[in-house]
mmCIF file of the C-alpha atoms, coordinates in Angstrom:
data_MODEL
# 
_entry.id   MODEL 
# 
loop_
_atom_site.group_PDB 
_atom_site.id 
_atom_site.type_symbol 
_atom_site.label_atom_id 
_atom_site.label_alt_id 
_atom_site.label_comp_id 
_atom_site.label_asym_id 
_atom_site.label_entity_id 
_atom_site.label_seq_id 
_atom_site.pdbx_PDB_ins_code 
_atom_site.Cartn_x 
_atom_site.Cartn_y 
_atom_site.Cartn_z 
_atom_site.occupancy 
_atom_site.B_iso_or_equiv 
_atom_site.pdbx_formal_charge 
_atom_site.auth_seq_id 
_atom_site.auth_comp_id 
_atom_site.auth_asym_id 
_atom_site.auth_atom_id 
_atom_site.pdbx_PDB_model_num 
ATOM 1  C CA . MET A 1 1  ? 30.789 4.778   -25.240 1.00 0.00 ? 1  MET A CA 1 
ATOM 2  C CA . ALA A 1 2  ? 28.105 3.512   -23.632 1.00 0.00 ? 2  ALA A CA 1 
ATOM 3  C CA . THR A 1 3  ? 27.088 -0.477  -24.532 1.00 0.00 ? 3  THR A CA 1 
ATOM 4  C CA . SER A 1 4  ? 23.452 -1.784  -24.176 1.00 0.00 ? 4  SER A CA 1 
ATOM 5  C CA . SER A 1 5  ? 22.345 -4.733  -22.514 1.00 0.00 ? 5  SER A CA 1 
ATOM 6  C CA . ASN A 1 6  ? 18.915 -4.746  -23.480 1.00 0.00 ? 6  ASN A CA 1 
ATOM 7  C CA . ASN A 1 7  ? 20.372 -7.127  -26.007 1.00 0.00 ? 7  ASN A CA 1 
ATOM 8  C CA . HIS A 1 8  ? 19.002 -10.668 -26.046 1.00 0.00 ? 8  HIS A CA 1 
ATOM 9  C CA . VAL A 1 9  ? 21.665 -13.781 -25.788 1.00 0.00 ? 9  VAL A CA 1 
ATOM 10 C CA . VAL A 1 10 ? 19.372 -15.809 -28.134 1.00 0.00 ? 10 VAL A CA 1 
ATOM 11 C CA . PRO A 1 11 ? 18.242 -13.637 -30.846 1.00 0.00 ? 11 PRO A CA 1 
ATOM 12 C CA . GLU A 1 12 ? 15.201 -16.192 -31.220 1.00 0.00 ? 12 GLU A CA 1 
ATOM 13 C CA . ALA A 1 13 ? 14.326 -15.361 -28.393 1.00 0.00 ? 13 ALA A CA 1 
ATOM 14 C CA . LYS A 1 14 ? 12.870 -12.405 -28.880 1.00 0.00 ? 14 LYS A CA 1 
ATOM 15 C CA . GLU A 1 15 ? 9.422  -13.510 -30.133 1.00 0.00 ? 15 GLU A CA 1 
ATOM 16 C CA . ALA A 1 16 ? 8.959  -16.105 -26.701 1.00 0.00 ? 16 ALA A CA 1 
ATOM 17 C CA . MET A 1 17 ? 9.871  -13.095 -24.296 1.00 0.00 ? 17 MET A CA 1 
ATOM 18 C CA . ASN A 1 18 ? 7.155  -11.036 -26.615 1.00 0.00 ? 18 ASN A CA 1 
ATOM 19 C CA . ARG A 1 19 ? 4.197  -13.787 -26.088 1.00 0.00 ? 19 ARG A CA 1 
ATOM 20 C CA . PHE A 1 20 ? 6.001  -13.847 -22.523 1.00 0.00 ? 20 PHE A CA 1 
ATOM 21 C CA . LYS A 1 21 ? 5.038  -10.407 -22.189 1.00 0.00 ? 21 LYS A CA 1 
ATOM 22 C CA . MET A 1 22 ? 1.551  -10.437 -23.435 1.00 0.00 ? 22 MET A CA 1 
ATOM 23 C CA . GLU A 1 23 ? 0.649  -13.119 -21.193 1.00 0.00 ? 23 GLU A CA 1 
ATOM 24 C CA . ALA A 1 24 ? 1.920  -10.854 -18.036 1.00 0.00 ? 24 ALA A CA 1 
ATOM 25 C CA . ALA A 1 25 ? -0.358 -8.280  -19.368 1.00 0.00 ? 25 ALA A CA 1 
ATOM 26 C CA . GLN A 1 26 ? -3.329 -10.336 -19.609 1.00 0.00 ? 26 GLN A CA 1 
ATOM 27 C CA . GLU A 1 27 ? -2.723 -11.786 -16.180 1.00 0.00 ? 27 GLU A CA 1 
ATOM 28 C CA . VAL A 1 28 ? -2.952 -8.226  -14.688 1.00 0.00 ? 28 VAL A CA 1 
ATOM 29 C CA . GLY A 1 29 ? -5.634 -6.811  -16.696 1.00 0.00 ? 29 GLY A CA 1 
ATOM 30 C CA . VAL A 1 30 ? -2.895 -4.538  -18.729 1.00 0.00 ? 30 VAL A CA 1 
ATOM 31 C CA . ASN A 1 31 ? -4.381 -3.987  -22.153 1.00 0.00 ? 31 ASN A CA 1 
ATOM 32 C CA . LEU A 1 32 ? -1.607 -4.307  -24.420 1.00 0.00 ? 32 LEU A CA 1 
ATOM 33 C CA . LYS A 1 33 ? -1.020 -4.136  -28.451 1.00 0.00 ? 33 LYS A CA 1 
ATOM 34 C CA . GLN A 1 34 ? 1.636  -5.134  -30.525 1.00 0.00 ? 34 GLN A CA 1 
ATOM 35 C CA . GLY A 1 35 ? 4.236  -2.108  -31.600 1.00 0.00 ? 35 GLY A CA 1 
ATOM 36 C CA . TYR A 1 36 ? 3.670  0.973   -29.891 1.00 0.00 ? 36 TYR A CA 1 
ATOM 37 C CA . ASN A 1 37 ? 1.963  1.600   -26.098 1.00 0.00 ? 37 ASN A CA 1 
ATOM 38 C CA . GLY A 1 38 ? 3.729  4.378   -25.242 1.00 0.00 ? 38 GLY A CA 1 
ATOM 39 C CA . ASP A 1 39 ? -0.575 5.161   -24.012 1.00 0.00 ? 39 ASP A CA 1 
ATOM 40 C CA . LEU A 1 40 ? 0.173  3.052   -21.242 1.00 0.00 ? 40 LEU A CA 1 
ATOM 41 C CA . THR A 1 41 ? 0.749  4.915   -17.851 1.00 0.00 ? 41 THR A CA 1 
ATOM 42 C CA . SER A 1 42 ? 3.589  4.039   -15.429 1.00 0.00 ? 42 SER A CA 1 
ATOM 43 C CA . ARG A 1 43 ? 1.821  1.881   -13.011 1.00 0.00 ? 43 ARG A CA 1 
ATOM 44 C CA . GLU A 1 44 ? 0.505  -0.061  -15.870 1.00 0.00 ? 44 GLU A CA 1 
ATOM 45 C CA . ALA A 1 45 ? 3.540  -0.732  -17.853 1.00 0.00 ? 45 ALA A CA 1 
ATOM 46 C CA . GLY A 1 46 ? 5.200  -0.726  -13.991 1.00 0.00 ? 46 GLY A CA 1 
ATOM 47 C CA . SER A 1 47 ? 2.475  -4.000  -13.176 1.00 0.00 ? 47 SER A CA 1 
ATOM 48 C CA . VAL A 1 48 ? 3.415  -5.667  -16.539 1.00 0.00 ? 48 VAL A CA 1 
ATOM 49 C CA . GLY A 1 49 ? 7.473  -5.812  -15.822 1.00 0.00 ? 49 GLY A CA 1 
ATOM 50 C CA . GLY A 1 50 ? 6.506  -6.445  -12.174 1.00 0.00 ? 50 GLY A CA 1 
ATOM 51 C CA . GLN A 1 51 ? 4.242  -9.515  -13.147 1.00 0.00 ? 51 GLN A CA 1 
ATOM 52 C CA . MET A 1 52 ? 7.089  -10.826 -15.267 1.00 0.00 ? 52 MET A CA 1 
ATOM 53 C CA . VAL A 1 53 ? 10.113 -10.650 -12.425 1.00 0.00 ? 53 VAL A CA 1 
ATOM 54 C CA . LYS A 1 54 ? 7.857  -12.290 -10.440 1.00 0.00 ? 54 LYS A CA 1 
ATOM 55 C CA . ASN A 1 55 ? 7.047  -15.036 -12.736 1.00 0.00 ? 55 ASN A CA 1 
ATOM 56 C CA . MET A 1 56 ? 10.611 -15.359 -14.071 1.00 0.00 ? 56 MET A CA 1 
# 
């Protein structure tokens, strides 16, 4: 059985990670909304993830 590594070690950190994601999206000019963001292009979503890694 495969296990998911997409779990937060500290469940209370989920809200902090969501705020961090929103800040990173704002820095690169991507309009994220709460909940589903499936209408983003791969480039937009990748730029948010890349900015998060850069800031970490």
